[in-house]
DONUNU-34399 format. One record per residue: x, y, z of N, C-alpha, C in turn. Coordinates in steps of 0.2 Angstrom, whole numbers, plus 5000, padded with zeros to 4 digits. Each point is the difference from the previous one (the first is absolute). Example, Ala and Ser with C-alpha at 12.3 -4.5 7.8 and 13.67 -1.06 7.14 Angstrom:
+------+------+------+------+------+------+------+------+------+
!   nu !   nv !   nw !  cau !  cav !  caw !   cu !   cv !   cw !
+------+------+------+------+------+------+------+------+------+
! 5066 ! 4972 ! 5039 ! 4996 ! 5006 ! 5000 ! 5004 ! 5006 ! 5000 !
! 4998 ! 5005 ! 4996 ! 5004 ! 5006 ! 5001 ! 4996 ! 5005 ! 5003 !
+------+------+------+------+------+------+------+------+------+
% end
This chain:
+------+------+------+------+------+------+------+------+------+
!   nu !   nv !   nw !  cau !  cav !  caw !   cu !   cv !   cw !
+------+------+------+------+------+------+------+------+------+
! 5271 ! 4778 ! 5640 ! 4997 ! 5004 ! 5005 ! 5005 ! 5002 ! 5007 !
! 5002 ! 5005 ! 5001 ! 5005 ! 5006 ! 5006 ! 4997 ! 4997 ! 5003 !
! 5003 ! 4998 ! 5009 ! 4999 ! 4999 ! 5004 ! 5001 ! 5009 ! 5005 !
! 5004 ! 5002 ! 4999 ! 5001 ! 5006 ! 5003 ! 5003 ! 5005 ! 4993 !
! 4996 ! 5006 ! 5002 ! 5004 ! 5005 ! 4996 ! 5006 ! 5006 ! 5000 !
! 5002 ! 5003 ! 4995 ! 5008 ! 5002 ! 5004 ! 5000 ! 5003 ! 5006 !
! 4993 ! 5007 ! 5002 ! 5002 ! 5001 ! 5006 ! 4999 ! 4995 ! 5008 !
! 4997 ! 4994 ! 4999 ! 5001 ! 4995 ! 5004 ! 5008 ! 4997 ! 5000 !
! 5002 ! 5000 ! 4995 ! 5005 ! 4997 ! 4999 ! 5008 ! 5004 ! 5003 !
! 4998 ! 5009 ! 4998 ! 5005 ! 5004 ! 5002 ! 4999 ! 4999 ! 5008 !
! 4995 ! 4999 ! 5003 ! 5000 ! 5001 ! 5008 ! 5002 ! 4992 ! 5004 !
! 4999 ! 4997 ! 4996 ! 5004 ! 4993 ! 5003 ! 5007 ! 5000 ! 4999 !
! 5003 ! 5001 ! 4991 ! 5007 ! 5004 ! 5000 ! 5004 ! 5004 ! 5007 !
! 4996 ! 5004 ! 5001 ! 5000 ! 5004 ! 5006 ! 5001 ! 4997 ! 5007 !
! 4993 ! 4995 ! 5004 ! 5000 ! 4998 ! 5004 ! 5007 ! 4994 ! 4998 !
! 5001 ! 4997 ! 4997 ! 5009 ! 4996 ! 4999 ! 5003 ! 5002 ! 5000 !
! 5003 ! 5007 ! 5000 ! 5006 ! 5003 ! 5001 ! 5001 ! 5002 ! 5008 !
! 4993 ! 5003 ! 5002 ! 4998 ! 5000 ! 5005 ! 5003 ! 4995 ! 5007 !
! 4996 ! 4993 ! 4999 ! 5004 ! 4995 ! 5002 ! 5003 ! 4999 ! 5001 !
! 5007 ! 5000 ! 4993 ! 5006 ! 5001 ! 4999 ! 5002 ! 5003 ! 5005 !
! 5000 ! 5006 ! 4999 ! 5002 ! 5004 ! 5005 ! 5001 ! 5001 ! 5005 !
! 4995 ! 4995 ! 5005 ! 4999 ! 4999 ! 5005 ! 5005 ! 4995 ! 5003 !
! 4999 ! 4993 ! 4995 ! 5003 ! 4995 ! 5004 ! 5008 ! 5003 ! 4996 !
! 5003 ! 5005 ! 4997 ! 5008 ! 4999 ! 5001 ! 5002 ! 5003 ! 5008 !
! 4995 ! 5007 ! 5001 ! 5001 ! 5002 ! 5004 ! 5000 ! 4996 ! 5005 !
! 4994 ! 4997 ! 5003 ! 4998 ! 4996 ! 5005 ! 5007 ! 4998 ! 5002 !
! 5005 ! 4994 ! 4994 ! 5006 ! 4997 ! 4998 ! 5006 ! 5002 ! 5003 !
! 5000 ! 5008 ! 4996 ! 5005 ! 5006 ! 5003 ! 4999 ! 4999 ! 5008 !
! 4996 ! 5002 ! 5003 ! 4999 ! 4999 ! 5009 ! 5002 ! 4997 ! 5003 !
! 5001 ! 4993 ! 4995 ! 4998 ! 4997 ! 5005 ! 5007 ! 4996 ! 5002 !
! 5004 ! 5003 ! 4993 ! 5008 ! 4997 ! 4998 ! 5005 ! 5006 ! 5003 !
! 4998 ! 5005 ! 5003 ! 5003 ! 5005 ! 5002 ! 4996 ! 5002 ! 5008 !
! 4997 ! 4993 ! 5005 ! 4994 ! 5002 ! 5004 ! 5009 ! 4998 ! 5004 !
! 5003 ! 5002 ! 5007 ! 5005 ! 4996 ! 5005 ! 4995 ! 4997 ! 5003 !
! 5004 ! 4996 ! 5003 ! 4998 ! 4996 ! 5003 ! 5002 ! 5001 ! 5008 !
! 5000 ! 4996 ! 5005 ! 5002 ! 5000 ! 5005 ! 5006 ! 5002 ! 5001 !
! 5007 ! 4996 ! 4997 ! 5008 ! 5002 ! 5001 ! 5000 ! 5004 ! 4994 !
! 4995 ! 5005 ! 4999 ! 5003 ! 5006 ! 4998 ! 5001 ! 5000 ! 4992 !
! 5003 ! 4994 ! 4997 ! 4997 ! 4999 ! 4993 ! 4994 ! 4998 ! 4996 !
! 5005 ! 5002 ! 4995 ! 4991 ! 4999 ! 4993 ! 5004 ! 4992 ! 4996 !
! 4993 ! 4999 ! 4998 ! 5001 ! 4997 ! 4993 ! 5004 ! 5000 ! 4995 !
! 5000 ! 5006 ! 4997 ! 5005 ! 5003 ! 4995 ! 5007 ! 5002 ! 5004 !
! 5000 ! 5000 ! 5006 ! 5009 ! 5001 ! 5005 ! 5003 ! 4990 ! 4997 !
! 4996 ! 4996 ! 5003 ! 4998 ! 4993 ! 5000 ! 5005 ! 4997 ! 4991 !
! 4997 ! 5003 ! 4996 ! 4999 ! 5000 ! 4994 ! 5007 ! 5005 ! 4997 !
! 5002 ! 5002 ! 5002 ! 5005 ! 5007 ! 4996 ! 5006 ! 4997 ! 5003 !
! 5000 ! 4994 ! 5006 ! 5008 ! 4998 ! 5005 ! 5000 ! 4996 ! 4996 !
! 4996 ! 4994 ! 4999 ! 5000 ! 4995 ! 4997 ! 4999 ! 4997 ! 4992 !
! 5001 ! 5008 ! 4999 ! 5000 ! 5000 ! 4992 ! 5007 ! 4998 ! 4998 !
! 5005 ! 5003 ! 5002 ! 5007 ! 4996 ! 4997 ! 5003 ! 4994 ! 5001 !
! 4995 ! 4998 ! 5005 ! 5004 ! 4992 ! 5001 ! 4995 ! 4998 ! 4992 !
! 4996 ! 5000 ! 5001 ! 4994 ! 4997 ! 4994 ! 5002 ! 5000 ! 4996 !
! 5005 ! 5003 ! 4999 ! 5002 ! 5005 ! 4991 ! 5007 ! 4993 ! 5000 !
! 5002 ! 4999 ! 5004 ! 5004 ! 4999 ! 5001 ! 5000 ! 4990 ! 4998 !
! 4996 ! 4997 ! 5005 ! 4998 ! 4996 ! 4999 ! 4997 ! 4996 ! 4991 !
! 4997 ! 5007 ! 4996 ! 4997 ! 5001 ! 4995 ! 5007 ! 4998 ! 4995 !
! 5004 ! 5004 ! 5003 ! 5005 ! 5001 ! 4992 ! 5006 ! 4992 ! 5003 !
! 4997 ! 4998 ! 5005 ! 5005 ! 4992 ! 5000 ! 4995 ! 4995 ! 4997 !
! 4994 ! 5003 ! 4999 ! 4996 ! 4994 ! 4998 ! 5000 ! 4998 ! 4992 !
! 5004 ! 5007 ! 5000 ! 4994 ! 5001 ! 4991 ! 5008 ! 4998 ! 4996 !
! 5007 ! 5000 ! 5006 ! 5007 ! 4997 ! 4996 ! 4997 ! 4995 ! 5001 !
! 5001 ! 4996 ! 5005 ! 4997 ! 4991 ! 5001 ! 4995 ! 5002 ! 4992 !
! 4995 ! 5001 ! 5000 ! 4994 ! 4997 ! 4996 ! 5007 ! 5001 ! 4992 !
! 5004 ! 5008 ! 4999 ! 5004 ! 4999 ! 4994 ! 5005 ! 4992 ! 5001 !
! 5001 ! 5001 ! 5003 ! 5007 ! 4993 ! 5001 ! 4997 ! 4994 ! 4997 !
! 4993 ! 4998 ! 5004 ! 4998 ! 4997 ! 4997 ! 4996 ! 5000 ! 4992 !
! 4999 ! 5003 ! 4997 ! 4997 ! 5002 ! 4992 ! 5007 ! 4998 ! 4996 !
! 5008 ! 5002 ! 5003 ! 5003 ! 5002 ! 4996 ! 5003 ! 4992 ! 4999 !
! 4997 ! 4997 ! 5009 ! 5005 ! 4992 ! 5000 ! 4994 ! 4995 ! 4994 !
! 4995 ! 5003 ! 5001 ! 4994 ! 4996 ! 4996 ! 5002 ! 5002 ! 4991 !
! 5002 ! 5007 ! 4999 ! 5000 ! 5000 ! 4993 ! 5008 ! 4996 ! 4995 !
! 5004 ! 5002 ! 5007 ! 5006 ! 4997 ! 4998 ! 4999 ! 4994 ! 4997 !
! 4996 ! 4997 ! 5004 ! 5000 ! 4989 ! 5001 ! 4996 ! 5000 ! 4992 !
! 4995 ! 5002 ! 5001 ! 4996 ! 5002 ! 4989 ! 5005 ! 5001 ! 4995 !
! 5004 ! 5004 ! 5001 ! 5006 ! 5004 ! 4994 ! 5006 ! 4995 ! 5001 !
! 5001 ! 4995 ! 5006 ! 5005 ! 4996 ! 4997 ! 5000 ! 4992 ! 4998 !
! 4993 ! 4999 ! 5002 ! 4993 ! 4994 ! 4998 ! 5000 ! 5002 ! 4992 !
! 5001 ! 5005 ! 4995 ! 4997 ! 5001 ! 4995 ! 5008 ! 4997 ! 4994 !
! 4995 ! 4997 ! 4995 ! 5005 ! 5000 ! 4996 ! 5002 ! 5007 ! 4992 !
! 5006 ! 5001 ! 5003 ! 5003 ! 5005 ! 4994 ! 4997 ! 4999 ! 4994 !
! 4996 ! 5002 ! 4996 ! 5000 ! 4998 ! 4993 ! 5003 ! 5009 ! 4996 !
! 5002 ! 4998 ! 4995 ! 5003 ! 5005 ! 4999 ! 4996 ! 5002 ! 4994 !
! 4995 ! 4996 ! 4994 ! 4995 ! 5000 ! 4997 ! 4993 ! 4999 ! 5005 !
! 4998 ! 5002 ! 5002 ! 4993 ! 4999 ! 5001 ! 4995 ! 4998 ! 4994 !
! 4998 ! 4994 ! 5002 ! 4995 ! 4994 ! 4994 ! 4994 ! 5006 ! 4996 !
! 4998 ! 5006 ! 5004 ! 4995 ! 5000 ! 4997 ! 5002 ! 5006 ! 4994 !
+------+------+------+------+------+------+------+------+------+
% end
């Protein structure tokens, strides 16, 4: 038993895309709206993006160092075997 026929499904799909488009338009409008100081949210984001990229790179380098330190400790503790037992 079908709850919806094909025509109703097409209308629901169209309605879904209309709602999605309206939400995107509202989001863009909000992000680009100027405040009292003459700046928008997009202006703030584009100004702070390089600073955030530098912080992300530093964090990534820190994680790489921790990972390399952890793997080298495991590698040093392992017993080298010329012929594995299997």
